C-alpha positions as CSV (number, residue, x, y, z in Angstrom):
1,M,76.4,119.3,-106.6
2,N,73.1,117.9,-105.5
3,K,71.5,115.3,-107.7
4,V,68.2,115.2,-109.6
5,W,66.4,111.9,-109.1
6,L,63.5,110.5,-111.2
7,I,61.8,107.7,-109.2
8,T,58.9,105.7,-110.5
9,G,56.5,104.2,-108.0
10,A,57.6,106.8,-105.5
11,S,54.4,106.9,-103.5
12,S,55.2,103.9,-101.4
13,G,57.7,101.1,-100.6
14,F,61.2,101.3,-101.9
15,G,60.4,104.3,-104.1
16,R,59.3,106.4,-101.2
17,A,62.2,105.2,-99.0
18,I,64.7,106.1,-101.8
19,A,63.0,109.5,-102.3
20,E,63.1,110.3,-98.5
21,A,66.8,109.4,-98.4
22,A,67.6,111.6,-101.4
23,L,65.6,114.5,-99.9
24,A,67.4,114.1,-96.6
25,D,70.7,114.5,-98.5
26,G,69.5,117.7,-100.1
27,D,68.9,116.3,-103.5
28,V,66.0,117.1,-105.9
29,V,63.4,114.3,-106.4
30,V,60.8,114.0,-109.1
31,G,58.5,111.3,-107.8
32,A,56.4,109.6,-110.5
33,A,53.2,107.8,-109.5
34,R,49.8,106.9,-110.9
35,R,48.4,108.8,-107.9
36,P,50.7,111.7,-107.4
37,E,48.5,113.1,-104.6
38,A,50.0,110.3,-102.4
39,L,53.2,112.3,-102.4
40,D,51.5,115.6,-101.2
41,D,53.1,115.2,-97.8
42,L,56.6,115.0,-99.2
43,V,56.0,117.9,-101.5
44,A,54.6,120.0,-98.6
45,A,57.6,119.1,-96.4
46,H,60.2,119.8,-99.1
47,P,58.7,122.3,-101.5
48,D,62.0,123.3,-103.0
49,Q,63.2,119.7,-103.5
50,M,60.2,117.5,-104.2
51,E,57.9,117.3,-107.1
52,A,55.2,114.8,-107.9
53,L,54.6,113.7,-111.5
54,R,51.6,111.7,-112.7
55,L,52.9,108.8,-114.7
56,D,51.7,105.3,-115.5
57,V,54.9,103.5,-116.5
58,A,52.9,101.1,-118.6
59,D,52.1,104.0,-120.9
60,T,55.4,103.9,-122.7
61,A,54.4,106.7,-125.0
62,A,54.4,109.1,-122.1
63,A,58.0,108.3,-121.0
64,G,59.7,110.7,-123.4
65,D,57.5,113.6,-122.5
66,A,58.0,112.9,-118.8
67,V,61.8,112.9,-119.1
68,R,61.8,116.0,-121.4
69,D,59.7,117.8,-118.8
70,V,62.1,117.0,-116.0
71,V,65.2,117.9,-118.0
72,A,63.5,121.2,-119.1
73,R,62.9,122.2,-115.5
74,H,66.0,120.8,-113.8
75,G,68.5,120.6,-116.6
76,R,69.2,116.8,-116.2
77,V,68.3,113.5,-114.6
78,D,71.2,112.2,-112.6
79,V,69.6,109.0,-111.3
80,L,66.6,107.2,-112.8
81,V,65.1,104.6,-110.5
82,N,62.8,102.2,-112.3
83,N,60.9,101.1,-109.2
84,A,57.2,100.9,-110.1
85,G,55.9,97.4,-110.1
86,R,53.7,94.8,-108.5
87,T,53.8,91.2,-107.6
88,H,51.8,88.5,-109.3
89,V,50.9,85.0,-108.1
90,G,49.6,82.1,-110.2
91,A,50.8,79.1,-112.1
92,L,51.9,79.8,-115.7
93,E,49.0,77.7,-116.9
94,E,46.6,79.9,-114.9
95,T,48.1,83.2,-116.1
96,G,46.3,84.6,-119.1
97,E,48.0,86.4,-121.9
98,D,46.5,89.8,-121.0
99,E,47.8,89.4,-117.4
100,L,51.3,88.4,-118.6
101,R,51.5,91.3,-121.1
102,A,50.3,93.8,-118.5
103,L,53.1,92.5,-116.1
104,F,55.7,92.9,-118.9
105,D,54.5,96.4,-119.6
106,V,55.1,97.5,-116.0
107,H,58.4,95.6,-115.4
108,V,60.1,95.6,-118.8
109,F,58.6,97.9,-121.4
110,G,58.1,100.8,-119.1
111,P,61.6,100.8,-117.6
112,A,63.0,100.3,-121.1
113,A,61.1,103.4,-122.4
114,L,62.3,105.6,-119.5
115,T,65.8,104.3,-119.8
116,R,65.9,105.1,-123.5
117,A,64.6,108.6,-122.7
118,V,67.3,109.5,-120.1
119,L,70.3,108.0,-121.9
120,P,70.9,110.8,-124.5
121,S,71.4,113.5,-121.9
122,M,73.4,111.2,-119.6
123,R,75.7,110.2,-122.5
124,E,76.2,113.9,-123.4
125,R,77.2,114.6,-119.8
126,R,79.1,111.3,-119.5
127,S,77.4,110.9,-116.1
128,G,74.4,109.2,-114.6
129,A,73.0,106.2,-113.0
130,I,70.1,103.8,-113.7
131,V,68.7,101.8,-110.8
132,Q,66.6,98.8,-111.9
133,M,64.5,97.4,-109.1
134,S,64.3,93.7,-109.7
135,S,63.9,91.0,-107.0
136,M,65.6,87.9,-105.8
137,G,63.0,86.5,-108.2
138,G,65.1,88.0,-111.0
139,Q,67.6,85.2,-110.5
140,M,65.4,82.3,-109.5
141,S,61.8,81.3,-109.4
142,F,59.4,78.8,-107.8
143,A,55.8,77.7,-108.1
144,G,53.4,80.7,-108.4
145,F,56.0,83.2,-109.5
146,S,56.7,82.0,-113.0
147,A,55.1,85.1,-114.7
148,Y,56.5,87.6,-112.2
149,S,60.0,86.1,-112.4
150,G,59.8,86.0,-116.1
151,T,59.5,89.8,-116.2
152,K,62.3,90.2,-113.7
153,F,64.6,87.8,-115.6
154,A,63.9,89.9,-118.7
155,L,64.7,93.1,-116.9
156,E,67.9,91.7,-115.6
157,G,69.1,90.4,-118.9
158,M,68.3,93.8,-120.6
159,S,70.1,95.7,-117.8
160,E,73.2,93.5,-117.9
161,G,73.6,94.2,-121.6
162,L,72.8,97.9,-121.0
163,A,75.5,98.2,-118.4
164,D,78.1,97.0,-120.8
165,E,76.8,99.4,-123.5
166,V,76.9,102.6,-121.3
167,R,79.9,101.9,-119.1
168,D,82.3,103.8,-121.4
169,F,80.0,106.9,-121.1
170,G,80.4,107.0,-117.3
171,I,76.9,105.7,-116.7
172,K,76.3,103.2,-113.9
173,V,73.6,100.5,-113.9
174,V,72.6,98.7,-110.7
175,I,70.2,95.8,-110.6
176,V,68.6,95.6,-107.1
177,E,67.4,92.2,-105.9
178,P,65.5,92.5,-102.7
179,G,64.2,89.6,-100.7
180,S,61.2,90.1,-98.5
181,F,60.7,93.7,-97.5
182,R,57.9,95.5,-95.7
183,T,56.7,97.5,-98.8
184,G,53.0,96.7,-99.2
185,L,53.8,94.7,-102.3
186,F,51.8,91.8,-100.9
187,E,48.7,94.0,-100.0
188,A,45.5,92.6,-101.6
189,G,45.1,95.7,-103.7
190,N,48.7,95.5,-105.1
191,A,49.2,91.8,-105.6
192,G,48.0,90.4,-108.9
193,I,46.4,87.0,-108.4
194,S,45.5,84.7,-111.3
195,A,42.4,82.6,-111.0
196,D,43.1,79.5,-108.9
197,S,42.6,76.3,-110.9
198,G,43.2,74.2,-107.8
199,V,45.5,71.9,-109.8
200,Y,48.9,73.1,-108.4
201,A,49.3,72.5,-104.7
202,K,52.6,74.3,-104.6
203,V,51.0,77.4,-106.1
204,G,48.4,77.2,-103.4
205,E,51.1,77.3,-100.8
206,T,52.6,80.4,-102.4
207,R,49.2,82.0,-102.4
208,G,48.9,81.4,-98.7
209,M,52.4,82.8,-98.1
210,I,51.5,86.0,-99.9
211,A,48.2,86.3,-98.1
212,A,49.8,85.8,-94.7
213,G,53.0,87.7,-95.4
214,D,52.0,91.3,-95.7
215,G,53.2,93.4,-92.8
216,S,55.5,90.8,-91.3
217,Q,58.4,90.9,-93.9
218,P,61.8,91.3,-92.2
219,G,63.3,93.9,-94.6
220,D,63.3,97.6,-93.8
221,P,63.0,99.7,-97.0
222,A,64.8,102.7,-95.4
223,R,67.8,100.6,-94.7
224,A,67.6,99.2,-98.2
225,A,67.6,102.7,-99.6
226,A,70.8,103.5,-97.6
227,V,72.6,100.5,-99.1
228,I,71.4,101.5,-102.6
229,R,72.8,105.0,-102.2
230,A,76.1,103.6,-100.8
231,A,76.4,101.3,-103.8
232,L,75.8,104.2,-106.3
233,A,78.5,106.3,-104.5
234,A,81.0,103.5,-104.5
235,E,84.0,103.6,-106.8
236,H,83.2,100.1,-108.0
237,T,79.4,100.0,-108.1
238,P,78.1,96.4,-108.2
239,L,75.9,95.4,-111.2
240,R,73.8,93.2,-108.9
241,L,72.8,94.1,-105.4
242,P,70.8,91.4,-103.5
243,L,69.2,92.9,-100.4
244,G,68.1,91.4,-97.1
245,A,69.5,88.2,-95.4
246,D,66.9,86.1,-97.1
247,G,67.6,87.6,-100.5
248,V,71.4,87.2,-100.2
249,T,71.0,83.6,-98.9
250,A,68.6,82.7,-101.7
251,V,70.8,84.2,-104.5
252,L,73.9,82.5,-103.2
253,G,72.1,79.2,-102.8
254,H,70.8,79.4,-106.3
255,L,74.2,80.2,-107.8
256,D,75.6,77.1,-105.9
257,R,72.9,74.9,-107.4
258,V,73.5,76.2,-110.9
259,R,77.2,75.6,-110.6
260,E,76.6,72.1,-109.3
261,E,74.4,71.2,-112.3
262,V,76.8,72.7,-114.8
263,E,79.7,70.9,-113.3
264,T,77.8,67.6,-113.2
265,W,77.2,67.7,-116.9
266,E,80.3,69.6,-117.9
267,K,82.1,66.7,-119.5
268,Q,79.2,65.8,-121.8
269,T,78.2,69.4,-122.6
270,R,81.8,70.4,-123.5
271,A,82.0,67.5,-125.8
272,T,79.5,68.8,-128.3
273,A,81.9,70.2,-131.0
274,F,82.5,68.8,-134.4
275,D,85.5,66.3,-134.4
276,D,87.2,68.3,-137.1
């Protein structure tokens, strides 16, 4: 039976690539975007499979209505892809509270609201999948990405617990951790940039990397979409799915560094119990 997908941020990047792959496989796609007219070409090319839905994921009050509308028209949501997001660059000291809250709204509270909305029907059917689009920055961070990674760390922690909660109901959770992909995420209109204090040289280097990186990223979103679909179809779907050679290398290197630090201090840290 063909699946019903609800994909946020479906107008570009990973969201669009995943939508195109699902359509090619004969599935039904409801693409959610703040500007649904950006999906007009896909709707015109696949009028019986593709729908565009106006949704700002930061508007968490709208999540329930959006999911109820999809379920009313299609009977179910088989796969929720929480993809909508944006990058953000700035030192933590430079990042204002409003900026930080807005980023958490998009990357954490929005996905949480949509996830809560789809779970009752998935539990009832004992079937479904939730794809959380994180980043290699969901496992590590560096200068300039403290705020961005903070939201992705939160998304990953929430999703790891969620996976344990819903596994017995036949629901899969996949945390996708891409490296550098050609998605337009670094475009000037999409990248959030905090005011530059000029204090942090390393953050300045990150700003330069973002400004110069758009359009030259090595990762192909279409190939990423194929791997995500393969992971969902696998008998043993991974909880975490790093993508791209740079993403995989970065994640593995980070895990090695964490292990090294833990083992270096293991004797002292284990010896913290009461003597009795």
